[in-house]
One Martini backbone bead per residue (centre of mass of N, CA, C, O) as a GRO file, in nm:
protein
  218
    1MET     BB    1   1.112   2.648  -2.221
    2THR     BB    2   0.898   2.706  -1.972
    3LYS     BB    3   0.748   2.975  -1.862
    4LYS     BB    4   0.651   3.168  -1.613
    5LYS     BB    5   0.346   3.247  -1.518
    6LYS     BB    6   0.226   3.575  -1.414
    7ARG     BB    7  -0.081   3.522  -1.505
    8ASP     BB    8  -0.387   3.484  -1.546
    9ASP     BB    9  -0.608   3.423  -1.813
   10PHE     BB   10  -0.837   3.526  -1.612
   11VAL     BB   11  -1.121   3.685  -1.496
   12TRP     BB   12  -1.310   3.507  -1.283
   13GLU     BB   13  -1.568   3.687  -1.247
   14GLN     BB   14  -1.603   3.675  -1.591
   15TYR     BB   15  -1.576   3.386  -1.716
   16THR     BB   16  -1.859   3.276  -1.772
   17GLN     BB   17  -1.971   3.508  -1.953
   18GLU     BB   18  -1.708   3.536  -2.161
   19TYR     BB   19  -1.648   3.196  -2.201
   20TYR     BB   20  -1.757   2.917  -2.088
   21GLU     BB   21  -2.049   2.895  -2.197
   22GLU     BB   22  -1.973   2.916  -2.494
   23GLU     BB   23  -1.787   2.669  -2.501
   24MET     BB   24  -1.997   2.462  -2.407
   25CYS     BB   25  -2.198   2.509  -2.644
   26ASP     BB   26  -2.002   2.418  -2.864
   27LEU     BB   27  -1.990   2.122  -2.761
   28ILE     BB   28  -2.295   2.060  -2.776
   29HIS     BB   29  -2.345   2.183  -3.092
   30GLY     BB   30  -2.129   2.292  -3.237
   31SER     BB   31  -1.882   2.417  -3.473
   32ARG     BB   32  -1.652   2.518  -3.689
   33ASP     BB   33  -1.412   2.445  -3.450
   34THR     BB   34  -1.615   2.234  -3.302
   35HIS     BB   35  -1.677   1.941  -3.174
   36LYS     BB   36  -1.930   1.745  -3.104
   37HIS     BB   37  -2.042   1.659  -2.770
   38ASP     BB   38  -2.100   1.464  -2.527
   39MET     BB   39  -2.172   1.531  -2.176
   40LEU     BB   40  -2.327   1.265  -2.111
   41ALA     BB   41  -2.347   0.949  -1.971
   42THR     BB   42  -2.560   0.680  -2.138
   43ASP     BB   43  -2.341   0.475  -2.302
   44PHE     BB   44  -2.230   0.192  -2.121
   45THR     BB   45  -1.975  -0.055  -2.043
   46GLU     BB   46  -1.834  -0.364  -1.939
   47LYS     BB   47  -1.482  -0.473  -2.000
   48GLU     BB   48  -1.250  -0.626  -1.839
   49GLY     BB   49  -1.279  -0.397  -1.596
   50GLU     BB   50  -1.385  -0.180  -1.807
   51LEU     BB   51  -1.482   0.096  -1.971
   52VAL     BB   52  -1.730   0.144  -2.234
   53PHE     BB   53  -1.780   0.397  -2.473
   54ASN     BB   54  -2.056   0.527  -2.683
   55ASP     BB   55  -2.018   0.796  -2.632
   56ASP     BB   56  -1.918   1.134  -2.737
   57LEU     BB   57  -1.661   1.181  -2.560
   58HIS     BB   58  -1.411   1.321  -2.429
   59GLU     BB   59  -1.104   1.197  -2.367
   60ASN     BB   60  -1.052   1.334  -2.097
   61TRP     BB   61  -1.313   1.236  -1.958
   62LYS     BB   62  -1.272   0.932  -1.988
   63GLU     BB   63  -1.017   0.925  -1.813
   64ILE     BB   64  -1.148   0.989  -1.547
   65TYR     BB   65  -1.358   0.754  -1.536
   66HIS     BB   66  -1.154   0.530  -1.572
   67GLN     BB   67  -0.985   0.575  -1.316
   68VAL     BB   68  -1.206   0.549  -1.104
   69TYR     BB   69  -1.289   0.261  -1.184
   70LYS     BB   70  -1.010   0.111  -1.179
   71LEU     BB   71  -0.924   0.205  -0.875
   72LYS     BB   72  -1.167   0.178  -0.673
   73VAL     BB   73  -1.279   0.418  -0.543
   74LYS     BB   74  -1.485   0.592  -0.288
   75SER     BB   75  -1.371   0.892  -0.347
   76VAL     BB   76  -1.444   1.226  -0.489
   77PHE     BB   77  -1.266   1.532  -0.606
   78GLU     BB   78  -1.339   1.841  -0.767
   79CYS     BB   79  -1.122   2.093  -0.895
   80GLY     BB   80  -1.329   2.261  -1.071
   81CYS     BB   81  -1.648   2.169  -1.151
   82GLY     BB   82  -1.847   2.358  -1.238
   83PRO     BB   83  -2.141   2.200  -1.363
   84ALA     BB   84  -2.082   1.880  -1.289
   85GLN     BB   85  -2.067   1.659  -1.524
   86HIS     BB   86  -1.847   1.471  -1.409
   87LEU     BB   87  -1.997   1.390  -1.151
   88ILE     BB   88  -2.235   1.270  -1.295
   89ASN     BB   89  -2.072   1.053  -1.453
   90ILE     BB   90  -1.954   0.913  -1.206
   91HIS     BB   91  -2.225   0.841  -1.078
   92LYS     BB   92  -2.301   0.654  -1.322
   93THR     BB   93  -2.030   0.471  -1.356
   94SER     BB   94  -1.984   0.501  -1.013
   95PRO     BB   95  -2.231   0.472  -0.781
   96SER     BB   96  -2.049   0.412  -0.509
   97VAL     BB   97  -1.932   0.688  -0.534
   98VAL     BB   98  -1.828   0.966  -0.366
   99VAL     BB   99  -1.920   1.292  -0.456
  100ASN     BB  100  -1.724   1.599  -0.504
  101GLY     BB  101  -1.695   1.973  -0.493
  102CYS     BB  102  -1.553   2.274  -0.649
  103ASP     BB  103  -1.573   2.635  -0.705
  104TYR     BB  104  -1.506   2.964  -0.755
  105SER     BB  105  -1.807   2.978  -0.884
  106GLN     BB  106  -2.149   2.987  -0.881
  107SER     BB  107  -2.194   3.030  -1.189
  108GLN     BB  108  -2.084   2.756  -1.268
  109ILE     BB  109  -2.281   2.571  -1.113
  110ASP     BB  110  -2.545   2.690  -1.240
  111LEU     BB  111  -2.509   2.546  -1.517
  112GLY     BB  112  -2.605   2.268  -1.413
  113TYR     BB  113  -2.902   2.355  -1.376
  114LYS     BB  114  -2.946   2.456  -1.672
  115TYR     BB  115  -2.824   2.179  -1.840
  116TYR     BB  116  -2.815   1.902  -1.609
  117LYS     BB  117  -2.998   1.865  -1.361
  118LEU     BB  118  -2.849   1.890  -1.075
  119ASP     BB  119  -3.101   1.866  -0.870
  120ASP     BB  120  -3.116   1.538  -0.908
  121TYR     BB  121  -2.859   1.547  -0.715
  122ASP     BB  122  -2.747   1.510  -0.398
  123PHE     BB  123  -2.452   1.636  -0.428
  124SER     BB  124  -2.526   1.936  -0.489
  125GLY     BB  125  -2.538   2.020  -0.174
  126ARG     BB  126  -2.200   1.989  -0.148
  127LEU     BB  127  -2.120   2.210  -0.314
  128ALA     BB  128  -1.855   2.443  -0.343
  129VAL     BB  129  -1.726   2.770  -0.277
  130LYS     BB  130  -1.374   2.795  -0.388
  131ASP     BB  131  -1.052   2.915  -0.342
  132LEU     BB  132  -0.766   2.707  -0.393
  133THR     BB  133  -0.546   2.947  -0.321
  134ASP     BB  134  -0.693   2.938  -0.040
  135SER     BB  135  -0.642   2.803   0.283
  136ASP     BB  136  -0.898   2.887   0.385
  137GLY     BB  137  -1.119   2.620   0.464
  138MET     BB  138  -1.007   2.335   0.376
  139ASP     BB  139  -1.122   2.152   0.613
  140GLN     BB  140  -1.429   2.168   0.496
  141LEU     BB  141  -1.373   1.952   0.243
  142GLY     BB  142  -1.211   1.726   0.326
  143THR     BB  143  -1.154   1.382   0.230
  144HIS     BB  144  -1.003   1.195  -0.053
  145GLU     BB  145  -0.889   0.956  -0.273
  146PHE     BB  146  -0.981   1.135  -0.536
  147VAL     BB  147  -0.810   1.405  -0.693
  148TYR     BB  148  -0.911   1.657  -0.942
  149THR     BB  149  -0.823   1.800  -1.266
  150GLN     BB  150  -0.965   2.013  -1.547
  151ALA     BB  151  -0.853   2.282  -1.674
  152VAL     BB  152  -0.694   2.484  -1.441
  153ILE     BB  153  -0.382   2.524  -1.393
  154MET     BB  154  -0.325   2.633  -1.686
  155HIS     BB  155  -0.465   2.930  -1.595
  156LEU     BB  156  -0.244   2.979  -1.390
  157SER     BB  157  -0.025   3.110  -1.222
  158TYR     BB  158   0.249   3.002  -1.075
  159LYS     BB  159   0.187   3.092  -0.783
  160ARG     BB  160  -0.111   2.980  -0.785
  161ALA     BB  161  -0.043   2.689  -0.856
  162ILE     BB  162   0.109   2.627  -0.600
  163LYS     BB  163  -0.117   2.687  -0.400
  164PHE     BB  164  -0.317   2.487  -0.515
  165LEU     BB  165  -0.147   2.227  -0.468
  166LEU     BB  166  -0.097   2.262  -0.163
  167ASN     BB  167  -0.405   2.239  -0.098
  168ILE     BB  168  -0.508   1.971  -0.246
  169LYS     BB  169  -0.333   1.763  -0.085
  170SER     BB  170  -0.525   1.776   0.173
  171LEU     BB  171  -0.764   1.608   0.020
  172SER     BB  172  -0.565   1.361  -0.021
  173THR     BB  173  -0.512   1.006   0.050
  174GLN     BB  174  -0.396   0.902  -0.259
  175TYR     BB  175  -0.499   1.078  -0.518
  176ILE     BB  176  -0.375   1.264  -0.809
  177PHE     BB  177  -0.539   1.425  -1.096
  178LEU     BB  178  -0.407   1.555  -1.415
  179ILE     BB  179  -0.565   1.767  -1.670
  180GLU     BB  180  -0.332   1.938  -1.872
  181ASN     BB  181  -0.153   2.173  -2.028
  182PRO     BB  182   0.191   2.120  -2.083
  183THR     BB  183   0.266   2.427  -2.194
  184CYS     BB  184   0.193   2.617  -1.929
  185HIS     BB  185   0.395   2.433  -1.762
  186ASP     BB  186   0.633   2.303  -1.536
  187TYR     BB  187   0.535   2.015  -1.390
  188ASP     BB  188   0.783   1.894  -1.261
  189LYS     BB  189   0.843   2.141  -1.082
  190LEU     BB  190   0.572   2.173  -0.947
  191LEU     BB  191   0.563   1.887  -0.813
  192ARG     BB  192   0.825   1.903  -0.652
  193LYS     BB  193   0.737   2.152  -0.481
  194ALA     BB  194   0.421   2.067  -0.392
  195LEU     BB  195   0.441   1.712  -0.429
  196PRO     BB  196   0.656   1.518  -0.262
  197GLU     BB  197   0.440   1.295  -0.146
  198PHE     BB  198   0.427   1.219  -0.452
  199GLU     BB  199   0.390   0.971  -0.707
  200ARG     BB  200   0.438   0.873  -1.020
  201VAL     BB  201   0.207   0.711  -1.249
  202ASP     BB  202   0.277   0.496  -1.505
  203GLY     BB  203   0.082   0.336  -1.765
  204GLU     BB  204  -0.254   0.410  -1.700
  205ASN     BB  205  -0.338   0.529  -1.961
  206LYS     BB  206  -0.598   0.549  -2.230
  207TYR     BB  207  -0.693   0.857  -2.353
  208CYS     BB  208  -0.462   1.047  -2.193
  209PRO     BB  209  -0.125   1.072  -2.199
  210ARG     BB  210  -0.079   1.357  -2.030
  211ALA     BB  211  -0.179   1.253  -1.787
  212ILE     BB  212  -0.156   1.281  -1.419
  213LEU     BB  213  -0.059   1.031  -1.189
  214LEU     BB  214  -0.086   1.038  -0.830
  215LYS     BB  215   0.075   0.890  -0.537
  216ARG     BB  216   0.091   0.837  -0.224
  217ALA     BB  217   0.336   0.777  -0.030
  218ALA     BB  218   0.429   0.532   0.209
   0.00000   0.00000   0.00000
């Protein structure tokens, strides 16, 4: 049985400098323990209504882009967008979709300008700095059809994970999509407590079996 996590994995004010940028560079360049991945989608096609990726993208990332494309949503919000490479890739693979997002730290978003030419994309001006465990100002983020996280909730304490989920459900008009480490929390209990308005949709994953797709109940 997964125990309730009592504290966050990181001190978030120091996260970029001490951990995230180094991890990201390992993925870009490869290291002894890390497979080199393409970070941006540049080579993809459509086949039978789905995206086919020729870039060597991480399976988790392909799952996000696959879901957005397959569900034909009109707007997307990433909770914890970091340097926004996922939003760039969604903009490329589903150009009609309005993309938006926020991160806890401006230093995270700044990595997008440093590594991915984020200022080339109009949506960069809409990215917000926001602690999503704090309910103040949530109304300023608007609403979106598809709201997702990738490796965010897994790093939060149980209490902050609950606050995070309670807040992000106000952003979603239709879907919430979670790609998280299933060993870090009891997600069934988390979702029952924080997201009773949403139902789990099974059998729709293509690249990441553990990803959780939730749809707002009718």
